[in-house]
All heavy atoms as an XYZ file, in Angstrom:
886
protein
N       0.857     -1.170      0.000
C       0.000      0.000      0.000
C       0.900      1.229      0.000
O       1.862      1.296      0.730
C      -0.896     -0.016      1.242
C      -1.792      1.193      1.349
S      -2.830      1.207      2.837
C      -3.935     -0.136      2.483
N       0.574      2.218     -0.807
C       1.371      3.425     -0.888
C       1.333      4.226      0.407
O       0.392      4.139      1.193
N       2.377      5.013      0.600
C       2.496      5.825      1.819
C       1.316      6.764      1.958
O       0.719      6.881      3.028
C       3.820      6.596      1.805
C       4.984      5.619      1.916
C       3.872      7.621      2.920
C       6.325      6.229      1.602
N       0.960      7.441      0.905
C      -0.151      8.402      0.988
C      -1.450      7.709      1.359
O      -2.183      8.176      2.210
C      -0.299      9.152     -0.324
C       0.848     10.083     -0.563
C       0.772     10.739     -1.892
N       2.039     11.443     -2.079
C       2.196     12.468     -2.834
N       1.188     12.935     -3.526
N       3.352     13.054     -2.947
N      -1.727      6.609      0.721
C      -2.949      5.878      1.016
C      -2.933      5.357      2.448
O      -3.925      5.435      3.158
C      -3.121      4.723      0.027
C      -4.390      3.887      0.181
C      -5.631      4.774      0.071
C      -4.419      2.781     -0.841
N      -1.794      4.865      2.911
C      -1.688      4.331      4.264
C      -2.017      5.386      5.305
O      -2.783      5.147      6.223
C      -0.284      3.774      4.499
C      -0.152      3.051      5.811
C       1.187      2.426      5.999
N       1.538      1.615      4.857
C       2.757      1.162      4.616
N       3.737      1.446      5.440
N       3.008      0.431      3.569
N      -1.431      6.576      5.187
C      -1.708      7.636      6.152
C      -3.154      8.087      6.080
O      -3.790      8.331      7.106
C      -0.772      8.827      5.936
C       0.591      8.613      6.491
N       1.714      8.676      5.729
C       1.007      8.325      7.746
C       2.768      8.444      6.482
N       2.364      8.223      7.709
N      -3.685      8.199      4.885
C      -5.079      8.613      4.735
C      -6.011      7.592      5.367
O      -6.947      7.953      6.083
C      -5.417      8.799      3.244
O      -4.566      9.822      2.708
C      -6.860      9.199      3.041
N      -5.755      6.321      5.131
C      -6.598      5.269      5.704
C      -6.499      5.250      7.223
O      -7.489      5.006      7.908
C      -6.238      3.910      5.109
C      -6.552      3.789      3.634
C      -8.003      4.081      3.297
O      -8.908      3.553      3.974
O      -8.245      4.853      2.358
N      -5.312      5.505      7.776
C      -5.155      5.557      9.238
C      -6.028      6.656      9.821
O      -6.740      6.452     10.807
C      -3.695      5.793      9.620
S      -2.646      4.337      9.439
N      -5.966      7.833      9.233
C      -6.759      8.949      9.754
C      -8.248      8.663      9.617
O      -9.019      8.935     10.530
C      -6.370     10.248      9.054
S      -6.981     11.697      9.929
N      -8.657      8.095      8.498
C     -10.069      7.764      8.311
C     -10.536      6.749      9.359
O     -11.635      6.873      9.903
C     -10.305      7.243      6.892
C     -10.248      8.341      5.851
C     -10.221      7.888      4.423
C     -11.019      6.721      4.024
N     -10.925      6.399      2.581
N      -9.697      5.777      9.657
C     -10.037      4.772     10.672
C     -10.190      5.415     12.043
O     -11.146      5.128     12.779
C      -8.953      3.698     10.692
S      -9.216      2.413     11.917
N      -9.260      6.282     12.409
C      -9.291      6.988     13.693
C     -10.551      7.843     13.805
O     -11.290      7.768     14.788
C      -8.019      7.829     13.796
C      -7.868      8.621     15.061
C      -8.131      8.082     16.305
C      -7.411      9.927     15.001
C      -7.960      8.828     17.462
C      -7.232     10.672     16.151
C      -7.510     10.125     17.375
N     -10.831      8.639     12.775
C     -12.030      9.488     12.774
C     -13.290      8.636     12.832
O     -14.215      8.933     13.594
C     -12.054     10.363     11.519
C     -11.014     11.451     11.506
C     -11.001     12.241     10.212
O     -11.890     12.039      9.344
O     -10.095     13.072     10.049
N     -13.347      7.583     12.038
C     -14.532      6.730     12.000
C     -14.793      6.075     13.347
O     -15.950      5.970     13.774
C     -14.375      5.646     10.927
O     -14.330      6.229      9.655
N     -13.740      5.639     14.005
C     -13.900      5.021     15.325
C     -14.557      5.991     16.292
O     -15.504      5.636     17.007
C     -12.540      4.550     15.870
O     -12.001      3.573     14.981
C     -12.681      3.959     17.266
N     -14.065      7.230     16.321
C     -14.656      8.215     17.228
C     -16.088      8.535     16.837
O     -16.956      8.677     17.710
C     -13.789      9.472     17.279
C     -12.474      9.246     18.008
S     -11.530     10.754     18.251
C     -10.981     11.087     16.580
N     -16.385      8.641     15.551
C     -17.754      8.919     15.112
C     -18.690      7.775     15.481
O     -19.824      8.002     15.907
C     -17.786      9.184     13.603
C     -17.202     10.533     13.241
C     -17.243     10.772     11.743
C     -16.686     12.140     11.406
N     -16.730     12.403      9.958
N     -18.230      6.544     15.327
C     -19.042      5.380     15.697
C     -19.359      5.406     17.192
O     -20.501      5.170     17.610
C     -18.344      4.069     15.292
C     -18.361      3.923     13.770
C     -18.976      2.859     15.972
C     -17.424      2.851     13.239
N     -18.340      5.701     17.999
C     -18.552      5.788     19.454
C     -19.538      6.906     19.762
O     -20.475      6.717     20.551
C     -17.215      5.986     20.192
C     -16.371      4.710     20.109
C     -17.450      6.391     21.648
C     -14.936      4.868     20.580
N     -19.351      8.065     19.153
C     -20.259      9.200     19.393
C     -21.678      8.850     18.983
O     -22.633      9.124     19.721
C     -19.775     10.438     18.631
S     -18.276     11.192     19.294
N     -21.847      8.237     17.813
C     -23.175      7.865     17.341
C     -23.812      6.825     18.260
O     -24.987      6.935     18.630
C     -23.107      7.317     15.911
C     -22.739      8.383     14.878
O     -22.817      9.598     15.197
O     -22.343      7.991     13.765
N     -23.047      5.821     18.647
C     -23.553      4.769     19.536
C     -24.008      5.346     20.863
O     -25.028      4.919     21.418
C     -22.460      3.727     19.757
C     -22.864      2.582     20.655
C     -21.735      1.576     20.804
C     -22.115      0.483     21.783
N     -21.003     -0.453     21.994
N     -23.275      6.329     21.364
C     -23.566      6.931     22.656
C     -24.520      8.122     22.578
O     -24.915      8.672     23.598
C     -22.261      7.376     23.335
C     -21.355      6.228     23.706
C     -21.959      5.507     24.872
N     -21.241      4.287     25.201
C     -21.458      3.609     26.299
N     -22.353      4.024     27.170
N     -20.806      2.500     26.526
N     -24.870      8.550     21.376
C     -25.759      9.693     21.220
C     -25.080     11.029     21.488
O     -25.748     12.010     21.793
N     -23.747     11.068     21.361
C     -22.998     12.315     21.564
C     -23.007     13.097     20.262
O     -22.670     12.570     19.213
C     -21.564     12.034     21.984
C     -21.423     11.229     23.239
C     -22.343     11.072     24.236
C     -20.294     10.446     23.622
N     -21.846     10.253     25.219
C     -20.581      9.852     24.872
C     -19.058     10.192     23.037
C     -19.689      9.032     25.542
C     -18.164      9.364     23.703
C     -18.477      8.804     24.944
N     -23.393     14.346     20.333
C     -23.487     15.143     19.117
C     -22.137     15.738     18.732
O     -21.319     16.063     19.593
C     -24.520     16.272     19.267
O     -24.141     17.096     20.364
C     -25.912     15.711     19.503
N     -21.946     15.855     17.441
C     -20.752     16.474     16.871
C     -21.134     17.022     15.507
O     -22.078     16.553     14.878
C     -19.596     15.464     16.755
C     -19.916     14.262     15.898
C     -19.621     14.246     14.527
C     -20.525     13.137     16.435
C     -19.928     13.155     13.741
C     -20.831     12.037     15.655
C     -20.532     12.048     14.305
O     -20.848     10.968     13.526
N     -20.423     18.027     15.079
C     -20.659     18.645     13.777
C     -20.247     17.673     12.677
O     -19.230     16.984     12.807
C     -19.838     19.938     13.680
C     -20.183     20.747     12.456
O     -19.881     20.275     11.339
O     -20.740     21.842     12.610
N     -20.999     17.631     11.608
C     -20.667     16.721     10.509
C     -19.317     17.059      9.878
O     -18.717     16.214      9.223
C     -21.764     16.745      9.444
O     -21.859     18.042      8.881
N     -18.843     18.272     10.086
C     -17.526     18.681      9.570
C     -16.452     18.643     10.662
O     -15.400     19.255     10.516
C     -17.601     20.092      8.995
C     -18.578     20.213      7.828
C     -18.875     21.653      7.554
N     -19.505     22.194      8.774
C     -19.873     23.421      8.969
N     -19.691     24.307      8.035
N     -20.427     23.819     10.092
N     -16.704     17.906     11.728
C     -15.785     17.862     12.864
C     -14.402     17.378     12.443
O     -14.267     16.446     11.659
C     -16.336     16.953     13.955
N     -13.391     18.028     12.994
C     -12.010     17.618     12.784
C     -11.649     16.544     13.811
O     -12.415     16.288     14.752
C     -11.050     18.803     12.957
O     -11.125     19.253     14.323
C     -11.393     19.943     12.006
N     -10.482     15.965     13.661
C     -10.004     14.990     14.640
C      -9.989     15.619     16.025
O     -10.461     15.021     16.996
C      -8.600     14.463     14.251
C      -7.960     13.704     15.395
C      -8.689     13.584     13.021
N      -9.474     16.832     16.133
C      -9.428     17.519     17.430
C     -10.818     17.714     18.004
O     -11.023     17.549     19.213
C      -8.727     18.868     17.293
O      -7.376     18.678     16.960
N     -11.776     18.063     17.161
C     -13.158     18.229     17.626
C     -13.706     16.916     18.172
O     -14.357     16.890     19.218
C     -14.064     18.701     16.480
C     -13.727     20.079     15.953
O     -13.158     20.902     16.709
O     -14.026     20.330     14.767
N     -13.464     15.834     17.467
C     -13.967     14.532     17.898
C     -13.300     14.069     19.185
O     -13.965     13.523     20.071
C     -13.774     13.498     16.790
C     -14.635     13.729     15.544
C     -14.143     12.865     14.388
C     -16.100     13.457     15.837
N     -12.005     14.308     19.318
C     -11.309     13.977     20.566
C     -11.930     14.758     21.711
O     -12.207     14.207     22.784
C      -9.796     14.251     20.450
C      -9.121     14.175     21.809
C      -9.141     13.280     19.480
N     -12.201     16.043     21.489
C     -12.805     16.881     22.523
C     -14.162     16.321     22.944
O     -14.458     16.200     24.141
C     -12.953     18.325     22.029
C     -13.571     19.262     23.069
C     -13.815     20.669     22.519
N     -14.426     20.708     21.198
C     -15.712     20.468     20.938
N     -16.543     20.146     21.928
N     -16.182     20.537     19.716
N     -14.999     15.949     21.981
C     -16.320     15.390     22.298
C     -16.173     14.118     23.128
O     -16.869     13.931     24.130
C     -17.124     15.114     21.001
C     -18.384     14.305     21.296
C     -17.476     16.419     20.303
N     -15.247     13.253     22.740
C     -15.033     12.007     23.481
C     -14.560     12.274     24.906
O     -15.032     11.640     25.848
C     -14.042     11.117     22.734
S     -14.724     10.399     21.210
N     -13.646     13.229     25.070
C     -13.167     13.569     26.404
C     -14.278     14.197     27.239
O     -14.454     13.858     28.398
C     -11.963     14.513     26.324
C     -10.638     13.816     26.238
C     -10.338     12.967     25.192
C      -9.685     14.022     27.201
C      -9.124     12.332     25.107
C      -8.449     13.393     27.138
C      -8.169     12.548     26.087
N     -15.028     15.118     26.657
C     -16.094     15.807     27.385
C     -17.180     14.846     27.848
O     -17.861     15.099     28.834
C     -16.714     16.906     26.524
C     -15.818     18.114     26.353
C     -16.395     19.151     25.402
O     -17.426     18.883     24.727
O     -15.795     20.233     25.306
N     -17.343     13.755     27.138
C     -18.376     12.782     27.486
C     -17.854     11.625     28.321
O     -18.552     10.630     28.496
C     -19.058     12.280     26.213
C     -20.023     13.308     25.676
O     -21.118     13.481     26.210
N     -19.613     14.026     24.645
N     -16.644     11.762     28.823
C     -16.133     10.793     29.780
C     -15.585      9.506     29.199
O     -15.485      8.514     29.916
N     -15.243      9.494     27.921
C     -14.678      8.284     27.349
C     -13.397      7.899     28.081
O     -13.123      6.726     28.293
C     -14.397      8.459     25.850
C     -13.916      7.212     25.119
C     -14.942      6.085     25.203
C     -13.600      7.525     23.667
N     -12.646      8.911     28.473
C     -11.458      8.707     29.300
C     -11.770      9.335     30.652
O     -12.179     10.498     30.711
C     -10.218      9.375     28.660
C      -9.009      9.235     29.556
C      -9.949      8.777     27.286
N     -11.631      8.589     31.757
C     -11.960      9.139     33.071
C     -11.211     10.440     33.349
O     -10.048     10.601     32.954
C     -11.508      8.045     34.042
C     -11.461      6.794     33.240
C     -11.110      7.215     31.848
N     -11.886     11.351     34.032
C     -11.320     12.665     34.324
C      -9.982     12.555     35.045
O      -9.034     13.262     34.705
C     -12.307     13.497     35.154
C     -11.887     14.926     35.453
C     -11.628     15.702     34.164
C     -12.945     15.613     36.284
N      -9.881     11.644     36.031
C      -8.622     11.526     36.764
C      -7.484     11.096     35.843
O      -6.337     11.450     36.052
C      -8.738     10.546     37.941
C      -8.952      9.105     37.537
C      -7.865      8.271     37.268
C     -10.227      8.570     37.440
C      -8.052      6.950     36.901
C     -10.419      7.256     37.078
C      -9.337      6.447     36.806
O      -9.527      5.144     36.440
N      -7.796     10.345     34.790
C      -6.765      9.923     33.857
C      -6.409     11.040     32.898
O      -5.260     11.177     32.486
C      -7.241      8.692     33.114
C      -6.149      7.726     32.776
C      -5.055      7.430     33.511
C      -6.072      6.940     31.605
N      -4.296      6.499     32.872
C      -4.903      6.172     31.692
C      -6.881      6.791     30.483
C      -4.518      5.278     30.695
C      -6.498      5.899     29.513
C      -5.332      5.159     29.622
N      -7.389     11.867     32.557
C      -7.131     13.017     31.693
C      -6.162     13.967     32.362
O      -5.260     14.502     31.724
C      -8.429     13.759     31.378
C      -9.368     13.013     30.471
C     -10.652     13.777     30.245
O     -10.670     14.995     30.237
N     -11.743     13.061     30.066
N      -6.336     14.170     33.664
C      -5.465     15.066     34.409
C      -4.065     14.485     34.512
O      -3.073     15.177     34.266
C      -6.042     15.316     35.818
O      -7.358     15.863     35.664
C      -5.180     16.284     36.598
N      -3.988     13.223     34.867
C      -2.680     12.572     35.026
C      -1.917     12.523     33.705
O      -0.724     12.751     33.670
C      -2.864     11.172     35.596
C      -1.581     10.453     35.842
N      -0.708     10.830     36.837
C      -1.018      9.402     35.205
C       0.348     10.032     36.812
N       0.178      9.154     35.831
N      -2.603     12.222     32.647
C      -1.982     12.149     31.332
C      -2.434     13.340     30.493
O      -3.136     13.193     29.497
C      -2.347     10.851     30.630
C      -1.754      9.639     31.277
C      -2.518      8.854     32.101
C      -0.430      9.309     31.064
C      -1.973      7.725     32.706
C       0.117      8.188     31.666
C      -0.648      7.396     32.486
N      -2.029     14.523     30.909
C      -2.479     15.734     30.223
C      -2.101     15.748     28.753
O      -2.742     16.415     27.948
C      -1.932     16.978     30.917
O      -0.521     16.981     30.888
N      -1.100     15.001     28.393
C      -0.683     14.951     26.994
C      -1.492     13.994     26.145
O      -1.348     13.971     24.922
N      -2.381     13.201     26.765
C      -3.132     12.212     25.997
C      -3.986     12.865     24.916
O      -4.028     12.390     23.787
C      -4.008     11.372     26.930
C      -4.794     10.241     26.284
C      -3.867      9.261     25.574
C      -5.627      9.529     27.325
N      -4.634     13.967     25.243
C      -5.456     14.648     24.247
C      -4.608     15.050     23.049
O      -4.998     14.864     21.900
C      -6.129     15.874     24.850
C      -7.011     16.614     23.860
C      -7.561     17.893     24.446
N      -8.409     17.629     25.583
C      -9.682     17.964     25.660
N     -10.250     18.603     24.673
N     -10.380     17.694     26.734
N      -3.430     15.575     23.330
C      -2.535     15.987     22.254
C      -2.084     14.791     21.428
O      -2.058     14.841     20.204
C      -1.333     16.724     22.832
O      -0.433     17.058     21.817
N      -1.746     13.709     22.100
C      -1.300     12.511     21.389
C      -2.416     11.979     20.496
O      -2.201     11.700     19.315
C      -0.832     11.418     22.377
C      -0.630     10.090     21.677
C       0.444     11.854     23.064
N      -3.612     11.855     21.049
C      -4.720     11.322     20.262
C      -5.080     12.242     19.105
O      -5.443     11.784     18.030
C      -5.955     11.102     21.149
C      -5.839     10.020     22.211
C      -7.110      9.971     23.030
C      -5.551      8.672     21.600
N      -4.969     13.537     19.330
C      -5.354     14.492     18.293
C      -4.307     14.747     17.238
O      -4.632     15.137     16.129
N      -3.038     14.501     17.564
C      -2.009     14.902     16.616
C      -1.140     13.780     16.074
O      -0.568     13.920     15.004
C      -1.109     15.958     17.258
O      -0.368     15.394     18.314
N      -1.031     12.686     16.759
C      -0.078     11.667     16.319
C      -0.474     11.006     15.015
O       0.369     10.516     14.288
C       0.094     10.605     17.401
O      -1.130      9.934     17.613
N      -1.746     11.008     14.718
C      -2.210     10.384     13.486
C      -2.494     11.437     12.422
O      -2.019     11.356     11.303
C      -3.459      9.524     13.751
C      -3.098      8.405     14.722
C      -4.024      8.967     12.458
C      -4.266      7.750     15.379
N      -3.226     12.474     12.780
C      -3.617     13.470     11.795
C      -2.464     14.335     11.328
O      -2.368     14.653     10.140
C      -4.725     14.354     12.372
N      -1.566     14.737     12.214
C      -0.489     15.642     11.819
C       0.423     15.012     10.772
O       0.673     15.633      9.734
C       0.308     16.124     13.041
O      -0.597     16.857     13.877
C       1.450     17.025     12.633
N       0.945     13.795     10.987
C       1.774     13.221      9.923
C       1.008     13.069      8.614
O       1.544     13.292      7.548
C       2.176     11.851     10.479
C       2.057     11.990     11.943
C       0.929     12.965     12.176
N      -0.249     12.715      8.688
C      -1.058     12.558      7.480
C      -1.152     13.878      6.747
O      -0.937     13.959      5.555
C      -2.454     12.061      7.864
C      -3.430     12.105      6.717
C      -4.829     12.289      7.290
N      -5.754     12.487      6.205
C      -6.596     13.497      6.154
N      -6.618     14.401      7.080
N      -7.433     13.602      5.159
N      -1.474     14.944      7.464
C      -1.640     16.242      6.824
C      -0.326     16.801      6.311
O      -0.272     17.394      5.244
C      -2.278     17.235      7.797
C      -3.720     16.896      8.083
O      -4.372     16.207      7.319
N      -4.210     17.363      9.209
N       0.730     16.629      7.051
C       2.022     17.215      6.684
C       2.789     16.393      5.667
O       3.564     16.930      4.912
C       2.878     17.400      7.923
C       2.210     18.248      8.950
C       3.116     19.301      9.405
N       2.411     20.062     10.412
C       2.585     21.326     10.591
N       3.434     21.969      9.856
N       1.926     21.956     11.522
N       2.593     15.088      5.685
C       3.449     14.229      4.885
C       2.741     13.545      3.717
O       3.401     13.177      2.766
C       4.057     13.126      5.772
C       4.876     13.640      6.909
C       6.252     14.064      6.465
O       6.707     13.709      5.392
N       6.928     14.842      7.279
N       1.451     13.341      3.813
C       0.905     12.394      2.853
C      -0.369     12.801      2.144
O      -0.576     12.400      1.018
C       0.649     11.074      3.571
N      -1.253     13.541      2.766
C      -2.603     13.605      2.252
C      -2.871     14.714      1.258
O      -3.744     14.586      0.423
C      -3.578     13.740      3.424
O      -4.893     13.709      2.954
N      -2.169     15.791      1.338
C      -2.487     16.918      0.473
C      -1.864     16.744     -0.896
O      -0.894     16.026     -1.079
C      -2.031     18.223      1.129
C      -2.774     18.477      2.409
N      -4.105     18.782      2.448
C      -2.375     18.408      3.698
C      -4.494     18.926      3.699
N      -3.461     18.687      4.478
N      -2.434     17.430     -1.886
C      -1.979     17.299     -3.262
C      -0.515     17.648     -3.437
O       0.054     18.441     -2.706
N       0.071     17.050     -4.439
C       1.489     17.261     -4.717
C       1.701     18.593     -5.416
O       0.867     19.057     -6.181
C       2.003     16.123     -5.594
N       2.843     19.197     -5.157
C       3.219     20.421     -5.859
C       4.046     20.033     -7.065
O       4.310     18.862     -7.327
C       4.031     21.321     -4.921
O       5.249     20.685     -4.599
N       4.504     21.031     -7.795
C       5.310     20.745     -8.977
C       6.740     20.360     -8.608
O       7.493     19.898     -9.447
C       5.326     21.957     -9.909
O       5.879     23.075     -9.228
N       7.118     20.551     -7.330
C       8.462     20.203     -6.876
C       8.598     18.710     -6.653
O       7.651     17.945     -6.842
N       9.785     18.294     -6.229
C       9.988     16.865     -5.970
C       9.123     16.385     -4.801
O       8.851     17.128     -3.876
C      11.476     16.769     -5.626
C      11.886     18.151     -5.231
C      10.953     19.095     -5.947
N       8.690     15.146     -4.898
C       7.851     14.571     -3.844
C       8.655     14.448     -2.558
O       9.828     14.117     -2.583
C       7.345     13.201     -4.278
N       7.996     14.736     -1.442
C       8.634     14.594     -0.137
C       8.138     13.303      0.476
O       6.987     13.184      0.869
C       8.272     15.785      0.757
C       8.822     15.666      2.134
N      10.143     15.854      2.408
C       8.222     15.358      3.309
C      10.344     15.673      3.709
N       9.187     15.367      4.269
N       8.984     12.316      0.511
C       8.620     11.025      1.081
C       8.909     11.031      2.570
O      10.002     11.389      2.995
C       9.417      9.906      0.405
C       9.056      9.696     -1.049
C       7.624      9.222     -1.232
O       7.144      8.419     -0.411
O       6.982      9.672     -2.187
N       7.940     10.619      3.393
C       8.188     10.554      4.828
C       9.216      9.481      5.147
O       9.340      8.500      4.420
C       6.823     10.211      5.419
C       5.996      9.749      4.298
C       6.600     10.224      3.030
N       9.931      9.654      6.246
C      10.941      8.662      6.617
C      10.287      7.329      7.001
O       9.136      7.276      7.433
C      11.646      9.298      7.816
C      10.688     10.301      8.348
C       9.854     10.757      7.190
N      11.060      6.258      6.847
C      10.551      4.914      7.142
C       9.978      4.797      8.545
O       8.976      4.121      8.755
C      11.659      3.873      6.959
C      12.043      3.684      5.501
O      11.252      4.073      4.615
O      13.128      3.142      5.250
N      10.628      5.441      9.516
C      10.154      5.316     10.896
C       8.761      5.928     11.062
O       7.953      5.447     11.848
C      11.144      5.916     11.904
C      11.386      7.395     11.767
C      12.493      7.788     10.804
O      12.908      6.975      9.973
O      12.947      8.935     10.900
N       8.448      6.977     10.323
C       7.118      7.570     10.383
C       6.108      6.662      9.702
O       4.996      6.457     10.207
C       7.113      8.958      9.737
C       5.774      9.688      9.748
C       5.316      9.954     11.187
C       5.872     10.978      8.972
N       6.499      6.091      8.585
C       5.612      5.184      7.857
C       5.236      3.992      8.735
O       4.104      3.524      8.717
C       6.277      4.721      6.541
C       5.459      3.651      5.854
C       6.472      5.914      5.615
N       6.157      3.522      9.540
C       5.891      2.415     10.455
C       5.105      2.862     11.685
O       4.205      2.168     12.152
C       7.217      1.787     10.891
O       6.989      0.768     11.820
N       5.427      4.024     12.208
C       4.838      4.521     13.452
C       3.337      4.788     13.320
O       2.557      4.413     14.193
C       5.570      5.797     13.878
C       4.979      6.497     15.073
C       5.190      6.024     16.362
C       4.215      7.647     14.913
C       4.659      6.671     17.459
C       3.685      8.300     16.007
C       3.901      7.810     17.273
O       3.366      8.459     18.346
N       2.932      5.442     12.267
C       1.539      5.894     12.146
C       0.538      4.730     12.168
O      -0.424      4.774     12.934
C       1.352      6.813     10.917
C      -0.112      7.110     10.672
C       2.126      8.113     11.118
N       0.721      3.656     11.402
C      -0.247      2.553     11.506
C      -0.259      1.895     12.888
O      -1.317      1.508     13.387
C       0.205      1.562     10.431
C       0.994      2.369      9.472
C       1.653      3.443     10.284
N       0.914      1.779     13.519
C       0.957      1.191     14.857
C       0.247      2.084     15.875
O      -0.505      1.594     16.733
C       2.412      0.940     15.286
C       3.027     -0.219     14.579
N       3.725     -0.083     13.415
C       3.019     -1.533     14.869
C       4.136     -1.271     13.009
N       3.723     -2.173     13.872
N       0.487      3.386     15.812
C      -0.174      4.313     16.725
C      -1.681      4.320     16.486
O      -2.467      4.354     17.428
C       0.403      5.725     16.574
C      -0.277      6.737     17.468
S      -0.280      6.251     19.191
C       0.922      7.367     19.805
N      -2.076      4.249     15.238
C      -3.509      4.214     14.923
C      -4.156      2.972     15.516
O      -5.208      3.057     16.156
C      -3.726      4.247     13.400
O      -3.095      5.395     12.856
C      -5.212      4.273     13.071
N      -3.532      1.826     15.324
C      -4.076      0.572     15.852
C      -4.215      0.631     17.368
O      -5.269      0.289     17.919
C      -3.178     -0.611     15.446
O      -3.099     -0.655     14.013
C      -3.717     -1.917     15.986
N      -3.168      1.077     18.044
C      -3.208      1.165     19.509
C      -4.290      2.138     19.968
O      -5.013      1.865     20.929
C      -1.843      1.596     20.045
N      -4.422      3.253     19.278
C      -5.405      4.265     19.663
C      -6.827      3.774     19.439
O      -7.694      3.951     20.299
C      -5.155      5.571     18.889
O      -3.822      6.012     19.152
C      -6.141      6.651     19.290
N      -7.074      3.132     18.307
C      -8.419      2.614     18.013
C      -8.796      1.535     19.033
O      -9.922      1.524     19.545
C      -8.492      2.097     16.559
C      -9.733      1.250     16.324
C      -8.447      3.277     15.594
N      -7.870      0.657     19.365
C      -8.146     -0.358     20.394
C      -8.426      0.286     21.744
O      -9.350     -0.113     22.459
C      -6.981     -1.338     20.505
C      -6.825     -2.315     19.349
C      -5.515     -3.085     19.471
C      -8.014     -3.265     19.278
N      -7.627      1.293     22.099
C      -7.838      2.013     23.355
C      -9.236      2.633     23.398
O      -9.960      2.483     24.384
C      -6.771      3.099     23.511
C      -7.060      4.062     24.622
C      -6.789      3.723     25.944
C      -7.623      5.301     24.354
C      -7.067      4.608     26.972
C      -7.902      6.185     25.377
C      -7.623      5.839     26.687
N      -9.626      3.325     22.330
C     -10.938      3.978     22.301
C     -12.065      2.946     22.379
O     -13.037      3.139     23.118
C     -11.084      4.826     21.039
C     -10.190      6.048     20.946
C     -10.307      6.692     19.570
C     -10.509      7.054     22.047
N     -11.946      1.857     21.633
C     -12.994      0.834     21.636
C     -13.135      0.191     23.014
O     -14.255     -0.024     23.503
C     -12.689     -0.229     20.578
N     -12.002     -0.107     23.646
C     -12.058     -0.715     24.979
C     -12.561      0.269     26.020
O     -13.306     -0.111     26.937
C     -10.692     -1.272     25.340
C     -10.330     -2.483     24.502
C      -8.913     -2.986     24.696
O      -8.205     -2.478     25.600
O      -8.503     -3.883     23.957
N     -12.195      1.541     25.897
C     -12.691      2.552     26.822
C     -14.206      2.705     26.673
O     -14.924      2.833     27.665
C     -11.994      3.892     26.575
N     -14.695      2.654     25.442
C     -16.141      2.772     25.202
C     -16.879      1.602     25.839
O     -17.941      1.773     26.433
C     -16.424      2.844     23.702
C     -17.858      3.193     23.366
C     -18.808      2.014     23.404
O     -18.381      0.868     23.101
O     -19.999      2.218     23.744
N     -16.323      0.417     25.773
C     -16.969     -0.762     26.364
C     -17.067     -0.665     27.876
O     -17.955     -1.256     28.483
C     -16.209     -2.036     25.974
C     -16.351     -2.385     24.525
C     -15.528     -3.602     24.142
O     -14.709     -4.089     24.910
N     -15.768     -4.112     22.940
N     -16.180      0.095     28.492
C     -16.165      0.234     29.944
C     -17.139      1.303     30.463
O     -17.374      1.391     31.675
C     -14.748      0.568     30.442
C     -13.738     -0.522     30.145
C     -14.129     -1.869     30.734
O     -14.532     -1.963     31.881
N     -14.009     -2.920     29.941
N     -17.684      2.124     29.555
C     -18.629      3.158     29.998
C     -19.910      2.519     30.479
O     -20.366      1.498     29.958
C     -18.948      4.118     28.841
C     -17.831      5.052     28.413
C     -18.269      5.873     27.192
C     -17.415      5.975     29.552
N     -20.497      3.137     31.479
C     -21.757      2.618     32.033
C     -22.909      2.862     31.078
O     -22.909      3.682     30.260
C     -22.046      3.300     33.365
């Protein structure tokens, strides 16, 4: 699978997971919601316990940026007339792994909600 497609699919999976959780739980979000917006909705509705949000203050940033930022900066936007900028191998490997871990975390956290 090409690098661009891989990053795009990772972001789509991450966004879709949050939308599915929001829809299942009846949490409202704008149809044009960004990844950051969806993370905010999930946090505001207690998907991650408040005490854990405080302890891991960086979790919101990690969930909101680790998948979308590399996709936006490295892979998803149209090419310019200049030479293609290929992301480094470590980023290509990191993004799918981070996406998988994050999607599993969100799904398991949703199952634990009352």
